[in-house]
C-alpha positions, 0 to 999 in steps of 0.5 A: 501577498502574505509576505512568504515566498511562493514555492517554485512550482515542481513539473510533472515529470519532477513529480512521477521521479519523486513518486517512482523512486518513493515506490523503489524504496518500498520494495528495497526496504520493506520485506512486507511490502515484497510479500504484498507485492508478490500476492498481488502478482499471485492474484493477478495471475489467478485472475487471468487464469481463472477469467474473472469478471470485469467487476471482480477484476475491479474489486481485487486491483482495488483491494490489491492496490489499497494494501500496498497503498497503506503498507507504504502509508505505515511505512512513511508513518514510521520514518517520519516517527523516527526522524521527528520523534527518536526516543521512544514515546507511547503516543507514537508508539500508538500511532505506529501501532494504529498505522500496523492496524490499517494494513492488517485491516486492508490485508484481512479485507483483500483476502475476504474479496480473493475469497470469495471471488476465488473459491467459488471458481476453484471449487467448481 
């Protein structure tokens, strides 16, 4: 209609394949992501052992997913910046610092949620 050819529709299978390839790349190439993934395993194991409530499970899962998501978005922005603007740039550097700060904020929030959920149980 507008003279621009439509892109062929991608199948759900192709979309999921791409997503899992991205997840695997994050696990293989990003040490920070691997550390956060290990922390997630520890949190899930701890929640199971300490028998947290359903609401607490939701909070813990949400916190872990938020950290892993922000880590992956940070990594994606780092790679995009390197591809689009390989030279040093103060603005690109600041954008990457902000993305890294987002990971830090998510991680601190997750630690706070973990402390609120786990500390009372561990002290009891």
